[in-house]
C-alpha positions in Angstrom: 0.0 0.0 0.0 1.4 3.4 -1.0 2.1 5.7 1.9 0.5 9.2 1.8 2.9 12.0 1.1 2.8 15.2 3.2 4.1 18.6 2.6 7.4 19.0 4.5 8.0 21.9 6.8 9.9 24.9 5.7 13.6 24.2 6.1 13.2 20.5 6.1 15.5 18.9 3.5 14.0 17.1 0.6 15.2 13.5 0.0 18.8 13.4 -1.1 19.4 12.4 -4.7 22.2 10.2 -6.1 24.8 12.9 -6.1 27.2 14.0 -3.3 25.9 17.0 -1.3 27.5 19.8 0.7 25.7 21.3 3.7 24.8 25.0 3.6 27.3 26.0 0.9 26.4 29.7 1.0 26.9 29.8 4.8 30.3 28.1 4.5 31.5 30.4 1.8 30.3 33.5 3.7 32.2 32.4 6.8 35.3 32.0 4.7 34.9 35.5 3.3 34.0 37.0 6.6 37.3 35.7 8.1 39.3 37.6 5.5 37.1 40.8 5.1 35.8 42.6 8.2 33.5 44.8 6.0 31.3 41.8 5.2 28.1 41.7 7.3 25.1 39.4 7.4 21.4 40.3 7.7 18.2 38.3 7.7 14.5 39.1 7.8 13.9 36.4 10.5 14.8 33.6 8.1 18.4 32.9 9.2 17.7 29.2 9.8 16.2 28.7 6.4 18.7 30.7 4.4 21.9 29.0 5.7 23.3 32.2 7.2 23.5 30.9 10.8 27.1 29.7 10.4 28.1 33.3 9.7 26.1 34.5 12.8 27.8 32.0 14.9 31.3 32.9 13.6 30.8 36.7 13.7 27.9 37.6 16.0 28.9 41.3 16.1 28.5 41.5 12.3 25.1 39.9 12.1 21.6 41.4 12.3 18.1 40.0 12.4 15.8 42.8 11.4 12.6 40.8 11.8 9.9 40.0 9.3 10.3 43.3 7.5 11.8 42.9 4.0 11.7 46.6 3.1 13.6 47.4 6.3 16.0 44.6 5.5 16.9 46.3 2.2 16.9 49.8 3.7 19.3 48.8 6.5 21.5 47.0 4.0 21.6 50.1 1.9 22.6 52.3 4.8 25.4 49.9 5.8 26.6 49.8 2.2 26.8 53.6 2.2 29.1 53.4 5.2 31.5 51.0 3.6 30.1 47.6 4.6 29.3 44.8 2.2 25.9 43.4 3.4 24.6 40.0 2.5 20.9 40.2 3.1 18.9 36.9 3.3 15.2 36.3 3.0 12.9 34.2 0.7 13.0 35.2 -2.9 9.2 35.7 -3.0 9.4 38.3 -0.2 12.5 40.1 -1.7 11.1 40.2 -5.2 7.5 41.2 -4.4 7.4 43.1 -1.1 10.8 44.8 -1.4 10.8 45.3 -5.2 10.7 49.1 -5.1 13.3 49.2 -2.3 15.7 47.1 -4.3 15.1 49.2 -7.5 15.3 52.6 -6.0 17.1 52.0 -2.7 19.9 49.8 -4.1 20.1 49.6 -7.9 19.4 53.3 -8.6 22.6 54.2 -6.6 24.4 50.9 -7.5 24.9 50.2 -3.8 27.1 47.2 -2.9 24.4 45.0 -1.4 23.8 41.3 -2.1 20.2 40.0 -1.8 20.3 36.2 -1.2 17.0 34.8 -2.1 15.9 31.5 -0.6 13.2 29.1 -1.8 13.8 29.9 -5.5 11.1 28.9 -7.9 9.2 25.7 -7.1 11.3 24.4 -4.2 8.6 24.6 -1.5 5.2 23.1 -1.2 3.7 26.1 0.6 1.9 27.5 -2.4 1.8 30.9 -4.1 2.7 32.8 -0.9 6.1 31.2 -0.7 7.0 30.1 -4.2 9.2 32.7 -6.0 8.3 31.6 -9.5 8.5 35.0 -11.2 11.4 36.5 -9.2 14.2 36.5 -11.8 11.9 38.0 -14.4 11.1 40.9 -12.0 14.7 41.3 -10.9 16.0 41.3 -14.5 13.8 44.3 -15.3 15.7 46.4 -12.7 18.6 48.4 -14.3 22.1 47.8 -13.0 21.1 44.7 -11.0 23.1 41.5 -11.5 20.8 38.4 -11.3 22.3 34.9 -10.6 20.7 31.4 -10.5 23.4 28.9 -9.5 23.2 25.2 -10.3 24.6 23.4 -7.4 26.7 23.6 -4.2 30.1 24.4 -5.7 28.7 27.1 -8.0 26.8 28.6 -5.0 30.1 28.9 -3.1 31.9 30.2 -6.2 29.2 32.7 -6.9 29.1 33.9 -3.3 32.9 34.7 -3.6 32.4 36.3 -7.0 29.6 38.7 -5.9 31.6 39.6 -2.8 34.4 40.8 -5.1 31.9 42.5 -7.5 31.0 46.1 -6.5 27.3 46.7 -7.1 23.9 45.3 -6.3 23.2 41.6 -6.8 20.1 39.4 -6.5 21.1 35.7 -6.2 18.9 32.7 -5.9 19.9 30.5 -3.0 20.0 26.7 -2.9 20.1 25.7 0.8 20.5 22.7 3.1 22.1 19.7 1.6 22.8 20.9 -1.9 24.0 18.4 -4.6 27.4 18.7 -6.3 26.8 18.6 -10.1 29.5 20.8 -11.7 33.2 20.3 -11.9 34.8 22.6 -9.2 37.7 23.1 -11.4 35.6 25.0 -13.9 35.7 28.7 -13.0 32.5 30.8 -12.3 32.4 34.2 -13.8 29.6 36.7 -13.5 28.0 37.1 -16.9 29.5 34.0 -18.5 27.6 30.9 -19.6 29.3 27.5 -19.3 29.3 24.8 -22.1 28.8 21.5 -20.2 28.1 19.1 -23.1 28.4 19.3 -26.8 25.7 17.9 -29.1 24.0 18.7 -32.4 20.5 17.2 -32.4 19.1 19.3 -29.6 20.6 21.9 -27.3 19.5 22.5 -23.7 20.0 26.0 -22.4 19.4 25.9 -18.7 19.8 27.8 -15.5 19.6 27.0 -11.8 19.0 23.4 -10.7 17.5 22.7 -14.1 21.0 22.3 -15.4 21.4 19.1 -13.4 18.2 17.8 -15.0 19.4 18.9 -18.5 22.6 16.9 -17.9 20.6 13.9 -16.8 18.3 14.3 -19.8 21.3 14.5 -22.2 22.6 11.3 -20.8 19.3 9.6 -21.2 18.9 10.9 -24.8 22.4 9.6 -25.6 21.2 6.1 -24.8 18.6 6.6 -27.5 21.1 7.7 -30.0 20.2 11.4 -29.7 23.1 13.9 -29.4 22.2 16.7 -26.9 24.3 19.7 -25.8 24.0 21.6 -22.6 24.7 25.3 -22.0 24.5 26.4 -18.4 23.5 30.0 -17.9 24.1 30.9 -14.2 23.9 34.7 -14.8 20.6 35.8 -16.1 21.7 39.5 -16.1 24.0 40.4 -17.7 23.0 37.6 -20.1 25.8 35.9 -22.1 24.0 36.5 -25.4 27.1 35.7 -27.5 27.5 32.2 -26.0 23.7 31.6 -26.4 23.7 32.5 -30.0 26.8 30.5 -30.8 25.5 27.4 -29.0 22.1 27.7 -30.7 23.7 28.0 -34.1 25.3 24.6 -33.6 22.2 22.6 -32.8 19.1 21.7 -34.8 16.6 22.7 -32.0 16.8 24.6 -28.7 15.1 23.6 -25.5 15.3 26.1 -22.6 14.9 24.9 -19.0 14.2 27.0 -15.9 12.7 26.7 -12.5 10.5 29.8 -13.2 7.5 30.7 -15.2 8.3 30.6 -18.9 7.1 34.1 -19.4 9.8 36.7 -18.7 12.4 34.2 -17.6 15.3 32.4 -19.3 13.1 31.2 -22.2 11.9 34.6 -23.0 15.4 36.1 -22.8 16.9 33.3 -25.0 14.2 34.0 -27.6 15.1 37.7 -27.6 18.8 37.0 -27.8 18.4 34.6 -30.8 16.1 37.1 -32.5 18.6 39.9 -32.0 21.4 37.7 -33.3 19.5 36.6 -36.4 19.7 33.0 -35.3 16.5 31.2 -36.3 15.9 27.9 -34.6 12.9 26.0 -33.3 12.5 26.7 -29.6 10.8 24.7 -26.8 10.5 26.3 -23.4 10.5 24.1 -20.3 9.3 25.9 -17.2 6.4 26.6 -15.0 3.0 27.7 -16.3 1.6 31.2 -16.0 -0.4 30.4 -12.8 0.0 30.2 -9.1 1.2 26.7 -8.0 -0.8 24.9 -5.4 0.5 23.4 -2.1 1.9 19.9 -2.0 4.9 17.6 -2.1 7.6 19.4 -4.0 8.8 16.5 -6.1 5.2 15.8 -7.1 4.5 19.4 -7.9 7.7 19.7 -10.0 6.6 16.7 -12.0 3.0 17.8 -12.3 4.0 21.3 -13.5 6.5 20.1 -16.0 10.1 20.7 -14.7 11.2 17.2 -13.9 13.9 15.4 -15.8 11.4 13.3 -17.8 9.9 16.5 -19.3 13.3 17.5 -20.6 13.9 14.0 -22.0 10.5 14.1 -23.7 11.1 17.6 -25.1 14.5 16.6 -26.4 13.1 13.4 -28.1 10.1 15.3 -29.6 12.4 18.0 -30.9 14.5 15.5 -32.8 11.3 13.8 -34.2 10.3 17.2 -35.7 13.7 17.8 -37.3 
């Protein structure tokens, strides 16, 4: 008899997959940075436990602030600290940062290019708590803000590398934040650079252009398609703004069909940006967009919701196989 599945509590890890994991990669990287740079400070809007910043609080309690459940204040305080020479890393859920504090990020941070890093937990469909907690349109909103860098890392090693990179970058950043036991997917030897896409697999039948944890699924889909005799390439796009349009156009020109994959609504996200980039570069290719539909997602078990709403690995495999049948 099948056991019923229940929604897990916020902060409770989903079941570990087959890959090795690293605990709280953002927190570990921030502690490493904090030991070298006293200007780095940590803030949270009462979500320290769920955004992996508690290791920094424990290591540097005099450089950590919990401002309470007040995201606008979180951004405002971070802006003030940045104006006095600190480098604030401000953590909350992506849905609260991108909706409630949107104007504060736009005018309070980006308008003055203040050196604040917004670390956005629960990106996309990674919680079963429904539309109130699922940041499924956050990168689209953030990419519309001028002078704001937007990053969606794939795995644990890229989360750590991106944390180090944005600490060195002077300016406002919005970064989606994998938390808890985060899988290791990418080769740590491959460097992360803000604004640069990464070619992970070459193939000509179909090309996956992916961001965030969807890159892990794109790699798995490419491996499955290879068993069926279908050659699939994978281009990972960790920086959504500035977008590496040259790499996207070059990759797309080398494949018969393009499939974009994102943990985000397909409108206004990676798929839309890739379509615009290909149009601007005069690269004409059939395009399939894998992502979430233009609707609020209901409550439930995350893995079941991801499969129901079309962002599981099998959806990428099916899209890749269908694309080749149309060629």
